[in-house]
N, C-alpha and C positions, 0 to 999 in steps of 0.2 A: 756527594761522594770527597770532593777535594777538601771540601772545609772539614768533615771527619778526618781525613788523613793527616791534615795540619793541627787538629787538635790530639791527634794520636801521636804526632811526632813531638808535639809539646810535653805530653806526659812523659814520652820515652828520655828526652832530653831532661825535664825535672827531675825524673827519679834517678838518673845516671850523673847528672851535674856535668860532665863535659864527654862529648862525643864527637867522632869524626864523620866525615860524610860519607864514608864506606860503610860504618855502622849502621847509618839510618838508610844506606841503599839496602844493606842486606836485610836487614831488620822489615822492611816495608815492600822488597822486593820492587825498587823503583830506579828508574835512572838517575844520574847526577845531574843531568840538566832540568829533570822534575823536581828534583829534590831542591836543586839550587832557587827555581821559582817559589817554592812551598818555604823555605827559609828566609827569603826575602821577603814575603808576607810576614812570616811570624815576626821577624825583626821588626817591621814596619809598626806591627799591632800592639807589641808586647817588650816595652824598654829593658825587662830583667832579662832578656836573651841577647848574648854578645856573641859577634861573630870572632873567631879565632883562626890562625892559620890553620887550614883542612878542616874546620869544623867548627863548633858552636858552644856555648857554655850557658849555663844557668847561673845568674849573678842573684843570690838571695840578698845581698847588701842594698841593692836598690829600691826594694822596698818590702813592705809586710806582706804574705804570701796570703791569698784569697782563701778562706776558709774550705770552698768545696775541692779547691787544688791540694791542700795540705792533708785531706783525706786521704788522696791517691798514694802518700809515701807512706811505708810500712804498714798498710792495712791490716796485713794478716796480725803481725805482731800487737797492733792497737788493738785489736779484738779479743787476743788473748791476755792482756794486760787488762783491760776493762771487764772482762769475765771474772779474771782474779779479785779485782776490786770489790765487783757485786758481791763474792764471797764474805765479806766483810760487813754486808749491809743487813739490819736484823728487822723485825718486827716493830712497829710505832717508831721508826726512828725518824729524824728529821736531816734530811740530808742535803746539802748543797752541791750542784754539779755546775761546773763553771763553763767556759767557750771554748774548752779545746777540742780539738777530733777525736784525741784518744776517750776521754771523759764521756761523750755522748754514746758511746757503745754500752756503757754500764746500764742502760734503762732497759734492754732486752732481756737482761737477766734477773730484772727484779719483779716478775710478773707471779711469783709464787707467795711474796711477803703479805702482811695484813697492814691495812692503818700507814701506808707510808706517805710523807710528807718531801716534796721534792722540792727545793727551791733553785731557780735557775731565772739567767736571763736569757739565754742562750735560744732562739727559735726552734731549733732542730730538735735539740731536748724536750721542749714543748709539742711541739708537732709528734713525736716518735712516744710522748707518755699520755698522749689523748685516749688512744684507745683502752687503756688500762685501770678499771674504775678502783682498784685497789689504791693507786696514786691521786693523793691530795698535791693539784700543782699550783705553787706560787710563783710569779713572777714579777718584775720590776717593770715600770713606766719609764721610758725615754725615747731616744731618738735611734732607729734600727741603722746598725752598723752593716752595711750590705755585703760588705768584705767577711765579716767575722760570724754574720747572721747573728746579732746580738744586740741588745736595747743598752744602750748607755747613757748615763746622763748623770748630774752632778749630785741630785739628791740618792743615787742608788746606792752607796756605800751606807749614808745616814739611814735608809729604811734598813738595809741588812743588819745594822746595828741593834735594830730591835728585835732581832729572832733569836732564839736559844738554838743551837746547831748541835745535834747529834756528830754528825761526819760530815768533813768537806771533802770532795774529791778534786783535786787541781792540777792543771795542766801547766807546763811551762816551755818556754822556747828556750831555755838554757840553766843549768844549774852548777855550782862550783861552788868549793870550799871557801873562798875569798869574797866571792860576790852574791852568794846564795842562791835563791830562785830568782828567775828575772822573765821579764814579759817585755813585749815590744810597745805596748799600750800605756800610755800615763795612767787614761781613764780604767782601762781594765785592770791595772795595778792596783789601785785606789781600792774598787771592788774586793779584787782578791785578798789583799792586806786584812778588809775587815772581815772576809770569810774566815781566815786562819785565826784572827784575834777570836771569834764568837764561836770557834768549833770546839768542842772537846777533843775530836780528832782529827787529825790533817793528815792526809793520804795524796801524794803526791804520784802521779801517774806520766812514767816519762820513759819514752824507749832510748836506747843506746846513743842515738844521734845529739842528745841534748846534753851528754856529759863534758863538761868544761866548756860550754859554749856560754858567753855573756852576752845578753840583750839591753835595751834600753835601759830598765828601770826594775831595780831589786821590791819584790813583793813581801819576801818573807826571807829570814836567815834560815840555813838550813838546819839548824838545831830546834827550829819551830816545827818543823813536820814530825810524825811520829812513825809513819810507815812510808817506804818508798818502793814502789811497784813498776818493776822494769822488764825488759827482755834477756839482760845479760848484766852479770855482775859489774858494777861501776868499776874506774881505773882504782890502784891503790891508795890515792891520796883521799878520793871521796869516800870508798868503801871502809877505810880506817878510820875517817871522821864519825860516820854514821854509827859504826859499832861501840866507839868511844863515849857518842853521846845517847846509847840503848835505842837507837833508831832502827826499826825493822828493815831488812832489806828482802823483799819476795820478788823471786824469778817466776815470771807467768811462762808455762809451759803447756 
């Protein structure tokens, strides 16, 4: 019971970024003495959470967020974005689906298509695709990155180089005009870059929280994508740039 409550508190702080002790007490209907014990355990177990005066905050700069935790944030919007992306897929397409928590939702909306080939190294995409006989699944070998549920290896980009891809559906931890489309992982960025190069159509899926954020490594320039699918119109600088480069902005609703 207590461990579940701590997990729920963790999700609450993660979603709100900064919360007061009073907010947590009101949300979970517990006393301040109880919440202080829970928070102490949370701080000891996860260094991304920091104590501040009167509350606690989530420090996203401390380390990459595990895959299962990233699925929590903006979950409804991510599903809408993925559903809109799935509308772009056609019979006989060869598509690449990368490691993001938004793009994995595409699989559920591809059941009606014929002779679809899905290239991925995301374990959850593979798992979701298994029951759909209309999908031919191709994955890469490599070492499992448990935090991101993806197989990574030095040879992955070279293997991907041999495929001809109709459309790739890409995630990002940040996009901007100056720094392009970015990611936290160097190994993932290498694979993402190759997917962009080998695809006839590059579709970027990004909710509004990614606008004008910059991560470790740029895996493609903003003008290399063909369509941006998001939940809200981007800021003026990004919108203007995309329009000037004839890149479609699709708002998922």
